[in-house]
C-alpha positions in Angstrom: 48.7 77.0 56.2 49.8 80.6 57.4 50.2 81.0 61.1 50.9 83.7 63.7 53.6 83.1 66.3 54.0 84.9 69.6 57.0 84.3 71.8 58.0 85.6 75.2 61.6 86.0 76.4 60.9 83.2 78.8 58.0 81.1 80.1 56.6 81.6 83.5 57.9 79.5 86.4 56.4 79.6 89.8 53.6 81.7 91.1 53.0 85.2 89.6 52.4 87.6 92.5 50.8 90.1 90.2 47.8 87.8 89.7 47.0 88.1 93.4 47.3 91.9 93.2 44.9 91.9 90.2 42.4 89.9 92.3 42.7 92.5 94.9 42.1 95.3 92.4 39.1 93.3 91.0 37.4 92.9 94.4 37.9 96.6 95.1 36.2 97.5 91.9 33.3 95.2 92.7 32.8 96.6 96.2 32.9 100.2 94.8 30.4 99.2 92.1 28.0 97.8 94.7 28.5 100.9 96.9 27.6 103.1 94.0 24.5 101.1 93.5 23.4 101.7 97.0 23.9 105.5 96.6 22.4 105.4 93.0 25.6 107.0 91.7 26.4 106.9 88.0 28.6 103.9 87.1 31.5 106.1 85.9 34.2 103.8 87.2 32.6 100.7 85.8 33.5 98.6 88.8 31.6 95.7 87.2 34.8 95.1 85.2 36.2 93.5 88.4 34.1 90.4 87.6 35.6 90.3 84.1 39.1 90.4 85.7 38.2 87.5 88.0 36.9 85.5 85.0 40.1 86.2 82.9 42.3 85.3 85.9 40.4 82.1 86.3 41.3 81.1 82.8 44.9 82.1 83.3 45.1 80.1 86.6 43.6 77.0 85.0 46.0 77.1 82.1 49.0 77.6 84.2 48.1 74.8 86.7 46.7 72.3 84.1 47.5 68.8 84.9 46.6 65.4 83.5 43.6 64.1 85.6 40.1 62.8 85.0 37.3 65.4 84.8 35.7 64.1 88.1 39.0 64.6 89.9 39.5 68.1 88.4 36.0 69.2 89.4 36.4 67.8 92.9 39.7 69.6 93.4 38.4 72.9 92.1 35.0 72.8 93.8 36.4 72.0 97.2 38.2 75.4 97.0 35.1 77.5 96.6 32.0 75.5 97.7 32.6 75.2 101.5 32.9 79.0 101.9 29.9 79.5 99.7 27.8 77.0 101.6 28.6 78.8 104.9 27.7 82.2 103.4 24.6 80.8 101.8 23.4 79.2 105.0 24.0 82.4 107.0 22.2 84.7 104.6 19.3 82.2 104.2 18.9 82.3 108.0 19.4 86.0 108.4 17.1 86.9 105.5 14.4 84.6 106.7 14.5 86.0 110.3 15.2 89.7 109.8 13.9 90.4 106.3 11.0 88.0 106.4 11.9 86.4 103.1 10.7 82.9 102.1 12.5 80.6 99.8 11.1 77.6 98.0 12.7 74.1 98.4 13.6 74.2 94.7 15.3 77.6 95.1 17.4 76.4 98.0 18.3 73.1 96.3 19.7 74.8 93.1 21.5 77.3 95.4 23.2 74.6 97.4 24.2 72.9 94.1 25.5 76.2 92.9 23.6 76.1 89.6 20.8 78.7 90.5 22.1 81.1 87.8 21.0 78.6 85.1 17.4 79.0 86.1 16.9 82.7 85.4 16.9 85.9 87.4 14.2 84.8 89.9 16.6 82.3 91.3 20.0 83.8 90.4 19.5 87.0 92.4 17.1 85.8 95.1 19.2 85.2 98.3 22.3 87.2 97.6 22.9 89.1 94.4 26.6 88.1 94.4 25.9 84.3 94.6 25.3 84.2 90.8 29.1 84.3 90.6 29.3 80.7 91.9 27.2 79.5 89.0 29.5 81.3 86.6 32.6 79.7 88.1 31.0 76.2 88.0 30.1 76.8 84.4 33.6 77.8 83.5 35.0 74.7 85.2 32.7 72.5 83.2 33.7 74.3 80.0 37.4 73.8 80.9 36.7 70.0 81.3 35.3 70.0 77.7 38.1 72.1 76.0 41.3 71.1 77.8 41.8 68.1 75.4 42.2 70.6 72.5 45.8 71.1 73.6 47.7 73.6 71.6 45.1 73.9 68.8 44.2 77.5 69.6 42.0 77.8 66.4 39.7 75.1 67.6 39.8 76.5 71.1 38.6 79.9 69.8 35.9 78.2 67.7 34.5 76.2 70.7 34.8 79.4 72.8 32.9 81.4 70.3 30.2 78.7 69.9 29.6 78.3 73.6 29.8 82.1 74.3 27.2 82.8 71.6 24.8 80.0 72.6 25.0 80.8 76.3 24.5 84.5 75.9 21.8 84.1 73.2 19.7 81.7 75.3 19.6 84.3 78.2 19.1 87.2 75.8 16.1 85.7 74.0 14.5 84.5 77.3 14.7 88.1 78.6 16.8 87.2 81.7 18.4 90.6 81.9 20.4 90.0 85.1 21.7 86.6 84.1 22.5 87.8 80.6 24.6 90.7 81.9 26.2 88.9 84.8 26.8 85.4 83.2 26.1 85.5 79.5 28.5 88.2 78.5 31.4 87.0 80.7 32.3 83.7 79.1 34.6 85.2 76.3 36.9 86.6 79.0 37.5 83.0 80.3 38.8 81.9 76.9 41.0 85.0 76.7 42.4 84.0 80.0 43.0 80.4 78.8 45.0 81.7 75.8 46.9 84.2 77.9 47.7 81.5 80.5 49.0 79.1 77.8 51.2 81.9 76.5 52.7 82.5 79.9 53.0 78.7 80.6 54.7 77.8 77.4 56.4 81.1 76.5 55.0 80.9 73.0 51.8 80.6 70.9 51.1 79.4 67.4 47.9 80.3 65.8 46.9 78.7 62.4 45.0 81.0 60.1 42.3 78.4 59.2 38.5 78.0 59.3 38.1 77.2 63.1 39.9 80.5 64.0 37.7 82.7 61.7 34.6 80.7 62.5 35.2 81.4 66.2 35.8 85.1 65.5 32.5 85.3 63.6 30.7 83.8 66.6 32.5 86.1 69.1 31.8 89.2 67.1 29.5 89.1 64.1 26.7 86.8 65.4 26.2 88.7 68.7 26.3 92.0 66.8 23.4 90.8 64.6 21.2 90.2 67.7 22.0 93.6 69.3 24.7 92.7 71.9 28.4 92.5 71.8 31.1 90.9 74.0 32.9 94.1 75.0 33.7 94.1 78.8 36.4 91.4 78.6 38.4 93.7 76.3 38.0 96.6 78.8 39.1 94.3 81.6 42.2 93.2 79.7 43.1 96.8 79.1 42.7 97.6 82.8 44.8 94.6 83.8 47.5 95.7 81.3 47.5 99.2 82.6 48.1 98.0 86.2 50.8 95.4 85.2 52.7 97.4 82.6 52.1 101.0 83.6 51.4 101.2 87.3 53.9 98.5 88.2 56.6 99.9 86.0 56.4 103.7 86.6 55.1 104.0 90.2 57.8 104.7 92.8 58.6 101.7 95.0 57.7 103.5 98.3 54.2 104.1 96.9 53.8 100.8 95.1 54.9 98.4 97.8 52.2 99.1 100.5 49.5 99.2 97.8 50.8 95.9 96.5 50.6 94.3 99.9 47.1 95.6 100.5 45.9 94.3 97.1 47.6 90.9 97.7 45.8 90.6 101.0 42.4 91.5 99.4 43.1 89.2 96.5 43.8 86.3 98.9 40.4 86.9 100.6 38.5 88.0 97.4 36.2 84.9 97.3 35.0 85.5 100.9 34.7 89.2 100.4 32.7 88.6 97.2 30.3 86.3 99.0 29.7 88.4 102.1 30.0 92.1 101.4 26.9 93.0 99.3 24.0 92.2 101.7 26.0 93.7 104.6 26.6 97.1 102.9 23.1 97.2 101.3 20.1 95.3 102.7 21.4 95.2 106.3 22.6 98.8 106.1 19.0 99.9 105.3 17.7 97.4 107.9 19.8 98.8 110.7 19.0 102.4 109.7 15.3 101.7 109.8 15.0 99.3 112.8 17.8 100.3 115.1 18.5 104.0 114.3 14.8 104.7 113.4 15.8 106.4 110.1 13.6 105.0 107.4 15.0 107.3 104.7 18.7 107.6 105.5 20.8 110.4 103.9 23.7 109.6 101.6 26.3 110.5 104.2 24.6 108.2 106.7 24.5 105.3 104.1 28.2 105.9 103.4 29.1 105.6 107.1 27.0 102.5 107.3 28.8 101.0 104.2 32.2 101.8 105.7 31.3 100.0 108.9 29.7 97.2 106.9 32.8 96.9 104.7 35.0 96.5 107.8 32.6 93.9 109.2 32.7 92.0 105.8 36.5 92.1 105.7 36.7 90.8 109.3 34.2 88.0 108.6 36.0 87.1 105.4 39.3 86.6 107.2 37.5 84.5 109.8 35.7 82.5 107.2 38.9 81.7 105.3 40.6 80.6 108.5 37.6 78.4 109.4 37.6 76.7 106.0 41.4 76.2 106.2 40.9 74.4 109.6 38.0 72.2 108.3 39.8 71.3 105.0 43.6 71.6 105.9 44.8 70.0 102.7 43.1 72.6 100.5 43.4 76.4 100.6 40.3 78.3 99.6 41.0 80.8 96.8 39.0 83.2 94.7 
């Protein structure tokens, strides 16, 4: 059977610092995207690609760090890195929203939120407490997918087939039930995870071998043709990969060191705190920005410039709280380091 082979000069050993920088770039894009939403600016930058970068990097990280362990041990090890910080943020915003914004949440809503699976139950749950919390459901879903596909080993054709099947079914279910938010945020992001898994295996082993057989082409049909028939396509992961490549192979190569070095340090810092920033920033720069303008400053209809100043202050508060939250989780769970 014909096959395609890709080989690198050497396989990756140790931690890739550029992955942390890419996380920092991703969280900056996400924050800019949400800031533009507050100001109702046209999404020219497409900061939503930051989420796709996170998803791709998740696949890369899992492939690079893959070890032989039972699925339960894997899920426990991965969830303990994200759930404690999420539970703290969830509890804080539940309390704040209930007190200041007079929002009420059902027991069912809170239960699926604390389990982290609220995104599976449609937009009314996925976006109810904090618009950013749907990301936790996406990550949990990707971890479960990884448990199911990691036994495929080096059979990339079957990996692509399973990836195409799951991506198609997951997106199609949300598309046909008219869950627009969940479809856009969760349904269209899964292919990027499989792209990350393949990229991670290439970096880990230094080579890839892809058989030109029916699983490969069946997977490509489900990644491309089947979604196209229903009126949607999996495009954003490709754009995210292009952006990641531009940073890694253009910016990192051609930018002078005296410019690149401080930016790399800032991006690495943001990347290391990206989970906490993701969990905290959006309500602070949006809902509570409007709340403080209306209740404290007595400006029920704030100007764009006033909102921008509020967002700058809110972003600073979110960053400070993110650092403190990360430190708190590190003290509570010293054997594990929370990562995005």
